[in-house]
N, C-alpha and C positions, 0 to 999 in steps of 0.2 A: 518392731525389730527395724533396725538399720539395712537399708539398701548395699546391693555388695560395689565396690569402688574399687578402682585401678590403684594401683601403685604409683607412688607420687611422681617418678620418674616417666610413667609412661604417660601422664599427662597430657602430656603437648599432641600426642597422636589425637586427640578428640579437639585439639584447635584449628583455626586456618594458618595457623604462622607455619613458616616454610622449612619445611623438617626433609633430614635426610636418615632412616631409621636403620643400620646396617644390624639387624637381629643379633650379632653377635657382640654387639657393644652396646647398643641400645641407642632407640630416636635420640637426635641433636638438635638443636635449633641452627639454621644455618645463620651465620653472622650476615647483617647485609652489608653486599658489593664484595664479597669472600669470593664467589663464583667469579665474578667480574675481571678480579684481580690475578684467579687462578688460569681465566683463559688466556691473558696476556702473559702470563709467565710461559703458558705450555707452548704459544705462538713463538714466543724470542728464543724457547730452546730449539724448537721446530725448526729454526733458521739461524741453528748456532754455524758459525764457520769450518768447526771442528768435523761434522758429520757429512763435510762435501767429499770427504775421502773413503767414506763409508758408502759403497757403491750397489749396496744388496737392490735386488727388483724390488718393487711391494705387489703386493695383490692387486687385483682393480676395487677393492673395497676404498683404498685410499686416493685420494687427487691427485693431479700431476703436483701440486707444490707442497708436497708432503715428503720430507726424506725421514730416511731409518730412524731419526733421531724424535721424528712425532709418531711414527708407525709404534715407535716403540712404549712413549706414552699410552697406550689402548693396552696393549699388552701389560705394563707396570699397574696402571692404575684397578685394573679385574683380579688381578693379582692381588694387590694390595685389600680390596673390599671381600677378596676370601674365596676357592675355590669352589666356585657351584652353591657359593654360600646366597644366604635371603636377604634382601633389602626391599626395604619400599619407603612411602613416604612422600608428600607433596613435592620432594625435588630430590628422589629416589633415584631416578635417574642419569646419574650423577654423571656418565661417562660422554652421552649424547648433552648435559649441561655445559662441560669443559672441552670437549676435544673434539664438537664437531665440526669443526671448523676445517679438519683432515679429513673428512671425506671426500669421496667422488662424487656423492648427491649429499651436503650435511639436512640434515633432519634436526626439526624440534625436539626438545624432550619433552615427556611424557610428564604432567601436570596431575595426575589423579592419585588425591590421596589412597586411594584404596588399592591402584597398581602395586603389582612388589614385580624385582626384577633379579636374575642370577645369571652367571656367567662359567664358562670354565676354567681352568687353572694351567694354562700349558705354560706360564713364563717361570723361569727358574733363575738363579744367577750364572750369569752375569747378562741376562738378558735374554728375549726372543728375536728384534729384529736388527740390532745390534751387532751380533756374532755374523761375520759373511764365510759362507761354507768354503772361503778358500783364504780366510783371516787370516791367515798364519806368517803375515808379514807385521816384525815389531812395532813399526809407525801407528800400523793401522789396530794393532793389539792394545798397545798404547792409549789410543784413540777412544777407543772399546768403552775400555773401562772407565776413562775421564768422563764420558760421558752418560754413562750409567750411572753413577755415583751422583751426577750434577742433577740426573734427571729425577732422580729423590725428593729434590729441593722443591721442585713444582708442586709439590700435592702437601705444603708445610702449610699447616695451620685447619687441616679437615680432618678432625678431633676424631670420628669414628673410627679409623687406620692409621692414627699418629704412632700407637704404640708398635705396630708391624711395620711402618715406616724408620723407625727409628734401630728396630732391630733390624734391618737391612744395612741403612747406614754402620751399622756398629759390626756388620759382616766386611762392607769394602774396604772399611778405614782399617779392621786388623788384619788384613791381608794386603792393606800397601804397606803397612808399618811394618811387617816380618818379611824379611829380605829372604827367607824361605818360601813362603807361600809367593812371594811376589815371583820368583824364579820360578816355579810351578805354573804361576798365574800364565806368565808370556811364553812360557816352550812347551806345553801339552797341546797335543790337537784339539778343538773349540769344540769338538764330536764329544770330547770326554773334561770338559770344563764342569760340567752342573755335577758330577761323579766325584770330583776334586774337591769341590767346593762342599758337598754333602760331606764329604769323609771328614771333614773339621768343626761340624756343625757343635752346639754344647748340648747338652740336655734342654735348660734355658731357651736357646735359640728356637729349637724344633717346637716347644709350648707353647712362644708365642708364632711360629712360623711353622703350622704342623707338616702342609703340603709340602717341604722340601727336604720330607723324611721318603718320599718316592709315592707311586701308587699305592701299596698292597700297605705301607705307616700311615699314610693319609686315610687308608680305609679302615684301620685298624682305631686310630683316632675318632672318626665319624664314629661308630660302632661303639666307643665308648662315650661319647655324648649323649647319644640315643637310649642308652641304657640309663644312665643318671637323670637323664628326663622323664624318661619312661617309668620310673622307680616314683620319682619324686609325684608326678601327677596322681600314678595308683595309688601314693597312700592317700589323698585327698577324694579321688574321684573315682566311684568304683564300677565295676564291670566293663572295664577295659581289657584290651584281647592281653595277653600273658607277653611278656617279653619276644619271645621266640617267633610265637603267632604272629605279633606285630612286623618282627623283621622277615617273615616269609612272606606276608600280604604286602608288604612293601617293596619285595621283590620281586613279586608280581606285578602290581602296581608300575612297576618303571620295565617292565617288559621284559623281565631275567626269564630266557628259559631253563636254565636251572642256578641252585646257588653257586655263585662264581667258586672255585678253589680257593682264591685266594681268603676267604674268609672260611675257610680251616686256620690258615696260619693266622689270621687275625682272632679265631673267637678258641681256638683248641677243638682235637679233635669230637671229642662229649659232644659238647654244642652246637658244633656244627651239623653231625649228623641228626642231632636233636630239631635242629634249624629244617635241613633235606625231609626230615620226615614231617614234620608240620606244611614247608610248604609241598608236599605232595598231596597231602589230604585235604589241603584248601585250594589246589591248584583246580582241578572239577570243579564248574560252575562256578569259579570265584569274576564277582561281577565288580569293575573297577568306578561303578556306579555308588554300588551300595559298601563300598568299602569306603570312598570318599564323603559319603554319606554320614558311616559309621564314626570316623576322625573326626568330621566336623562336629557332630554331637557330642565326642568326648572331650574335645578341645572348649568347645562352650562352655560344656558343665565346670572345665578348670577353672575358665576365665572368672565365674562367678564363687568357686570355691578358695579366690582369691590365688590360684596356681598360674599367672598371666605371664611372667618369666619362664616355667618352667615350661609351659605350650608352646611359648613361641623357640624355646630351645628346643623341643619337640619338635617342629615344623624345620627350623632351620637343619637341625642333623637326618631331617629325614628327605630333605631336597640334597644335601652333601652326599649322602650314602648314594642316591640316584644319579647323581653326575658324577660319582664313583665309580661304580658297577657299569655304568653305559660307554664309559671309558677304558675301561681295563681290558687288555694289560698296561695300558699308558693311563696318562695322566686326565684326572677330569675333566668331563665334558661339558656344556653346556646344556643342561639334562633336558630330555623330552619328560616334561613332569605332572604327574597327574596327583600330587601331594595340592590339598586345598586350601592351599594360603592366601587366595584372595579371597572366599569366603569368610575364613578366619579373620582376617582382616574386617569385613564387613560385619560379620559379627561383634567385634568386640566395638567397632562404632556404634552399632546398633542397641548392642546391649548397655551401654554406659553413657549411651548421651539420649535414651529414652528418657520421653517429658513423663512426670507424674498427673496424672488427672484425677481431682479429690470424687470420691461417685458418694451422692448426698442420699443416695436410697436406704432408709432406715426404717426398724419396725417397733413399734412402742412394746415395751416389756410388759407392761399389764403390772407394774408397782406404782405405788404412789409418789414414791421418791426416788430424785435423779441418783443420788447414791446409788441404792439399790439394787437400781436399773445398769449400772457400769462396773456392778460386780461380778466376776467369774466364778463358772462354778467350780468346784474342786474337779469333778471328772463328767465329760460328755455321759450322758446315760444312752444306753444302749438298750432296747429291746428284749425281751425273756427270750431265749430259742426253745424254741417248741421241739422239747426233744422230752421222749415217754421214758420213763425209768433208769434215766442215767442222769442224776444229781451231781456228782462229780463233773462230768462233761460238761452239762448244761451252765457250772458255776465258774469252770475255764472256759470255756470261750465266750458266756458274756464277760468276763473281765478283760480276755485279750480285744476284744473286738472295742470294749469300751475303750481301753488303754489306747488303742489306734485312732477312735474317731477323737480322744483329746488332745490328741499329737505326740504324744507320751513315747510310745514304741511301737514299733511293727507289729502284725499277729507272730506269731512264731508257738505252732499248737504242734506236739506230736501227743494220736490217738492211739493207743492199743488197745485190744481186744478182739473176745471172737466176733468171725462173719457173725452179721444179720442183726448187730445190736447198735446201729446208729452211727458207726464212725464214719459213713459216707455222706450220712445224709447232716452232719455236724458240719462237713467240709459244705456241703452245699447252704445251710443256712449261715455259715460263717459270708460265702458268699454274698449272698441275699442282704445280711446285715451291714456288711461295709459298701457294697454298692448301693445301699438307701442311705448313706451317710454319706456318700461321694469318694470315698478311700480307694473302689477297684470299680472296674467295668466290670468286669466277667472271672470266671476262676480258668487258669490254662491246667490239663491234668496231664501227669506222666507217671508211667510205671516201672516196672524192673524191666519187664519185658522188652523195651526198646533196646536196651541195651548189651541184650543179649549175644549178639553179633559184633560188637564196637571191641574193639581194641583200645588202650588206655589211651593213647592221643585223641581217638575220635571220640571216646566217650566225654572226655574233658570237654572238646569242643562241641561236642552237641550238648553238653548241660551248657555251658558258658552262652549258647547261642537262644535255650529257653529263657535263661536268667535274666539275656539282654531285652528278649522280648515282653516280656513282664513286667521289668523295669518301664520301657519306653511305652508301653500297650496298656499301663495301669494293672496290670493280671494278678490276681490270686492263683500262686503259685500252689500246686496238690499235688504228692509226689505217693502213691499209691505202692504200698507192699514195701518200705524202703527196705525194711531190714534184708530182706532178700537181695536187693540190691545191695548192697553189704557183703551178703556171702555170695557174689558172684564173681568167680575165679580167676576169671582174665583182666576185667578193668572197678569190680565192686571199691574195693579199698580206693583206688583214685578220685573214685566218681564222689564217693561221701565225703571223701576229703577236698575234693574240688567243691561240691556243697556247701561245708563248714566255712570255706574259706571266700565263697562266694556272698554266702549272707552275713560273713563279717566287715566285705568290704561294702555290703549295700546293706546299711542299715535301714531301709525303707522296702528293701522285699519284703511282701505278706507271705509266710509260708503254713500249707497244713501237711503234717504229715503224717500217714496210715500205715501202721504197724499190727501182725500178727500176736495173739496172746503171748505175752513175756518178748515179744519182738524186741520193747526198750530196753532190755536187760541186756540183749544178744547184742543188739545196737551199742551201746554203751560198753560190753566189750573191745568191738572192732575198731571204735573212735568215741571215747568219753567225750571229747570237746565239741563233737556236734550236737550228744543227748544234752548237754549242760547250757546249746544255745535255744534249746524247747523250752515251753512249760509242757508238763505231763500231763494228761488225764488218761485214765482206763476206763474202758468198758466192762461190763461184767453180763450174763445172760441173764432174760426177764425174767423175774418171779411172776407169780401165777395173775398177779392184778396188774403187771405188767401188759402183758399179755391178752389183757381182757380189756385193756385203754384202748391197746395196738387193734383191737378189733371193731372196737367203738368210734375210731376215728375214723379203718377204712370203710367199716358202716356210712356211717356220714358222710366221705365224699361219692359215694354213690349213687346216694339217693336223690 
């Protein structure tokens, strides 16, 4: 069996090449000398004589020799990279790579390949630092637009942001060529310029520059992106959170006190209320560290399942949502972020650069010829289950365990029958046989009684947690009185449907379910798809010889 590998376009992340990795674009090998050329362009732009008439006072973040044009480069570049977007790579600290000369205290760029970066998204056309608070003077207004347009040329050749750069160039050039729009730009107060520009944007432009739709529009775009990435991952990786649960947990990790009202506009009332319900359900006892661990493990499974791009998109959108929510009601901010981007990047390098080591341990087959020694048995043999008087169950249990130990399929066994006929014993034997074969460590038992006081949401979340525990801990899930759970008026239907869904999405999950006499038929009436997912075995009351054998065994154990 071949080892999992990265898609070709991501392979550069495993090299020592100079890489700028804007997640929304993909990793890009930085051409030699390009950053030096751009630094020269930026310095020249900073000293443009046209900037002399723009006397805006800058923050103390910038050095004494930095003009409004130089400061504009910082806000423009971070906008081009994406509002609260994720980037990494050994040359991912691109603002410090290109523009550190403009700082009051210049700093060296970070060159750690595992580092990652994100900033807010305050910039909106025609700029952040170029418009002056009292900049209604026609001469200064004209200079402002000329410089803003010229500033876009500084970053020509920076491929990960080229599409966004060209979209902005198109906005400037269209407005300059249209007399009506030009008149608006020269007359409207500075404080209303961004609204005037936003009103004229096309759908195509917003698709490239979603930040220009405003804080609520951008939040909606990020949520749609997270949904798409989550759905793609869920199709390949089992036991992740439901989309609304994932969003609720992300909001908690972003330190949201409540689900923001803006999400009602973004998600619609029904889904907003559902996210609110999930938010309240998981808020008590929520642990950021546990959440980070769960997300990291889920995305790592996505990597080896061939969904590296979807995992990266999920992280990018999760960080963007964090920045968008923390910035509300204004534009996205540089997020206070707990999304496990750096651990993910470490996992990517660890999983796909692992050195394979040949293990020479071997055992003689006991056969005389080499050809016979390499033959694969048709199926791994499992020991005969020690069940008394239940031949149907014994056969079903033996076949189910043998198939699992042969790597063909997980144990999925539904046992129905009277009390005291070996159903529980069969589950214990399944645990022993699977543990002996190294397939599980132990069994995890649950019963219908746990669900008695739970509502639908809590029941689903509780069941998801137990299944996740079984998958991560290599445990056999044993469900006692499954048909009674299905009959629970409050949450039964939802719980058994969730069990069916989790089994479908986690083909490695081993499950033994126990029912009372006729319980398999009642369960079929409630959820036929769930019953079809199991092999069904029925027990029967013991005959006289069965009782005699049980007595003999009991006496032998006491001797």
